[in-house]
C-alpha positions as CSV (number, residue, x, y, z in Angstrom):
1,M,-20.4,50.4,37.2
2,A,-22.7,52.7,34.5
3,L,-26.1,53.1,33.2
4,A,-26.8,54.9,29.8
5,A,-30.4,55.7,29.1
6,G,-31.9,59.0,27.4
7,G,-28.7,60.2,26.5
8,L,-27.7,60.7,30.1
9,V,-25.4,58.6,32.6
10,W,-25.4,57.1,36.2
11,L,-22.2,56.0,37.7
12,F,-20.2,56.0,40.8
13,D,-17.7,58.8,41.4
14,D,-14.7,56.8,40.9
15,Q,-15.6,56.0,37.5
16,V,-17.1,59.1,35.6
17,G,-13.8,59.6,33.6
18,E,-13.9,56.1,32.2
19,A,-17.0,55.8,31.6
20,V,-17.4,59.5,29.9
21,D,-14.7,58.7,28.0
22,V,-16.4,54.9,26.8
23,V,-19.6,57.2,25.9
24,S,-17.3,59.7,24.1
25,N,-16.1,57.3,22.0
26,L,-19.0,55.5,21.2
27,I,-20.9,58.9,20.3
28,G,-17.8,60.0,18.0
29,D,-18.0,56.8,16.2
30,L,-21.3,56.9,15.4
31,T,-21.4,60.5,13.9
32,N,-17.7,60.3,12.3
33,R,-17.4,56.7,10.9
34,G,-19.0,57.0,7.2
35,R,-20.2,54.7,5.0
36,R,-20.3,51.2,6.0
37,L,-18.1,49.6,3.0
38,T,-19.3,46.0,3.2
39,T,-21.6,43.8,4.1
40,S,-20.7,40.2,4.9
41,P,-23.3,38.2,6.5
42,A,-22.4,35.1,5.4
43,R,-20.5,32.6,8.0
44,N,-19.0,29.4,7.7
45,D,-18.8,26.6,10.6
46,A,-15.4,28.2,11.9
47,G,-17.1,31.7,12.0
48,R,-15.4,32.8,9.0
49,V,-16.9,35.2,6.4
50,T,-17.6,33.2,3.2
51,D,-17.2,36.1,0.9
52,T,-13.2,36.4,-0.5
53,P,-11.4,39.4,0.6
54,E,-11.0,39.9,-3.5
55,K,-15.0,40.1,-3.7
56,L,-15.4,42.2,-0.5
57,L,-12.7,44.4,-1.6
58,A,-14.3,45.4,-5.4
59,E,-17.5,46.1,-3.4
60,A,-15.9,48.5,-1.2
61,Q,-14.1,50.2,-4.3
62,A,-17.4,49.8,-6.2
63,L,-19.2,52.1,-3.1
64,L,-16.2,54.5,-2.7
65,G,-16.0,54.6,-6.8
66,R,-11.8,54.6,-6.5
67,A,-9.0,51.8,-6.1
68,I,-7.9,50.8,-2.7
69,S,-5.7,48.6,-1.8
70,M,-6.0,45.2,-0.3
71,D,-3.3,45.8,2.3
72,A,-5.6,48.9,3.5
73,Y,-9.0,47.3,3.4
74,A,-7.7,44.1,5.6
75,L,-6.1,46.7,8.2
76,A,-9.7,48.7,8.1
77,R,-11.7,45.5,8.9
78,M,-9.0,44.5,11.9
79,V,-9.0,48.1,12.6
80,R,-13.0,47.8,13.0
81,S,-13.0,44.2,14.7
82,E,-10.5,44.8,17.1
83,G,-11.8,48.2,18.5
84,G,-13.6,50.1,15.8
85,N,-14.8,52.7,18.5
86,G,-11.6,53.7,20.2
87,P,-9.8,57.1,19.7
88,V,-7.5,57.5,16.5
89,P,-4.2,57.0,18.5
90,E,-5.4,53.8,19.8
91,K,-6.4,52.9,16.0
92,Q,-3.4,53.9,14.6
93,A,-1.6,51.8,17.2
94,R,-3.3,48.6,15.9
95,V,-2.6,49.4,12.6
96,W,1.1,49.8,13.3
97,V,1.2,46.7,15.4
98,A,-0.4,44.3,12.6
99,L,2.4,46.1,10.2
100,N,5.2,45.6,12.2
101,D,3.8,42.1,13.1
102,R,3.8,41.6,9.1
103,D,8.0,42.6,8.7
104,A,8.4,40.7,11.7
105,H,7.8,37.3,9.7
106,R,7.6,38.8,6.2
107,W,3.9,37.9,5.6
108,S,1.7,39.5,3.2
109,T,-0.5,42.0,4.9
110,L,-3.5,40.1,4.4
111,Y,-2.2,36.6,5.4
112,T,-1.2,38.6,9.0
113,I,-4.9,39.4,9.1
114,A,-6.9,37.3,7.6
115,G,-4.6,33.9,8.2
116,P,-4.0,30.9,6.7
117,T,-7.7,30.2,5.5
118,G,-7.2,33.5,3.7
119,L,-10.3,34.3,5.3
120,F,-11.8,37.1,7.5
121,G,-13.3,36.0,10.7
122,P,-12.8,35.9,14.6
123,Q,-9.1,36.2,16.0
124,R,-9.8,32.1,17.4
125,G,-7.1,30.2,15.8
126,W,-5.1,33.5,14.6
127,R,-3.5,37.1,15.2
128,Y,-6.4,39.5,14.4
129,A,-10.1,39.3,14.7
130,S,-11.4,40.5,11.2
131,G,-15.1,39.8,11.3
132,S,-16.4,43.1,11.0
133,D,-17.2,45.3,7.7
134,P,-14.6,48.1,8.3
135,Y,-16.6,51.9,7.6
136,E,-14.7,55.0,5.5
137,N,-13.1,55.9,8.8
138,D,-11.4,52.7,9.0
139,L,-10.2,53.0,6.0
140,Y,-8.7,56.3,5.9
141,L,-7.0,55.6,8.9
142,A,-5.6,52.9,7.6
143,E,-4.4,54.5,4.5
144,A,-2.8,57.4,6.2
145,V,-0.5,54.8,8.5
146,L,0.6,53.2,4.7
147,A,1.1,56.2,3.3
148,G,3.4,57.4,6.0
149,Q,0.7,60.1,7.1
150,L,0.8,58.6,10.9
151,A,3.7,57.8,12.4
152,D,4.6,54.6,14.4
153,N,3.1,55.6,18.1
154,T,4.0,52.0,19.2
155,G,7.8,52.5,19.3
156,G,7.8,49.0,17.0
157,A,5.7,47.1,19.2
158,T,4.6,43.6,17.4
159,K,1.2,42.7,19.8
160,F,-1.4,44.5,21.8
161,V,-4.0,43.6,23.8
162,D,-7.4,44.8,26.0
163,I,-6.7,43.9,29.4
164,D,-10.3,44.3,29.9
165,S,-11.1,41.3,27.5
166,F,-9.0,38.4,29.8
167,G,-11.3,36.1,31.3
168,V,-14.2,37.4,28.9
169,Q,-12.9,36.6,25.7
170,E,-12.6,33.0,25.0
171,G,-9.6,31.3,25.0
172,T,-8.0,33.8,27.4
173,G,-6.4,33.5,30.5
174,S,-4.8,36.1,32.8
175,Y,-3.1,39.3,31.9
176,E,-0.5,38.6,34.4
177,D,0.5,35.1,33.2
178,L,0.4,36.5,29.6
179,V,2.9,39.4,30.4
180,E,5.3,36.7,32.2
181,R,5.1,34.3,29.1
182,W,5.7,37.2,26.7
183,G,8.3,38.4,29.0
184,K,10.2,35.2,28.5
185,D,10.4,36.4,24.6
186,G,12.0,39.5,25.5
187,L,8.4,41.8,25.3
188,A,7.2,44.1,27.4
189,P,4.0,45.9,27.8
190,F,3.4,49.6,27.1
191,E,0.7,52.3,27.5
192,V,-0.1,54.3,24.2
193,E,-0.7,58.0,24.4
194,G,-4.3,58.8,23.6
195,A,-5.7,55.2,23.8
196,R,-8.2,54.1,26.5
197,A,-6.8,52.7,30.1
198,P,-7.0,48.8,29.2
199,F,-4.8,49.1,25.9
200,R,-1.5,47.7,25.8
201,V,1.2,47.1,23.3
202,F,4.4,44.9,23.7
203,R,7.8,45.8,22.2
204,R,11.0,44.1,22.3
205,V,13.3,44.8,25.3
206,A,15.4,42.2,25.5
């Protein structure tokens, strides 16, 4: 349990490290994330962004004054939506999981992120959340991964989860049930060095 006010954090002794990390990540994200690349406030009844990916990409390109690939923009949206204030190794891992997932299914990156509707939005009904507009650093990280400048730090994982979202996020059961279910498909959970404690990736072991 933690209470933050006026820049001060009060918490129980056994939670000091975790809470300090959370505050540090938030502050780091606010000061380093750069400009917001797009603004997509309109949603349909399913919660999906009504602007097309192509329109949003054009908006981001106009802001930066340079070309951006759709792959990079879609991955940047996923990063921001799935844990944008996390440490770099964790965001790097999220991008690699999405790319490994894409390759495993032979899908396009846009389809992997946006799903069958072709529109960005909540994870509900698909694989990843993509409803939040990305910032410059989300894009730079995605571009660095795509350019091969940041290696796969997941060991080829094709899924990730945040343990603390179970029982909180709509449609989630228990983490233990998920591990058992995915285990039957030969997948096992692993931690990623430098990521937050609740973050896990799943890769094939059998």
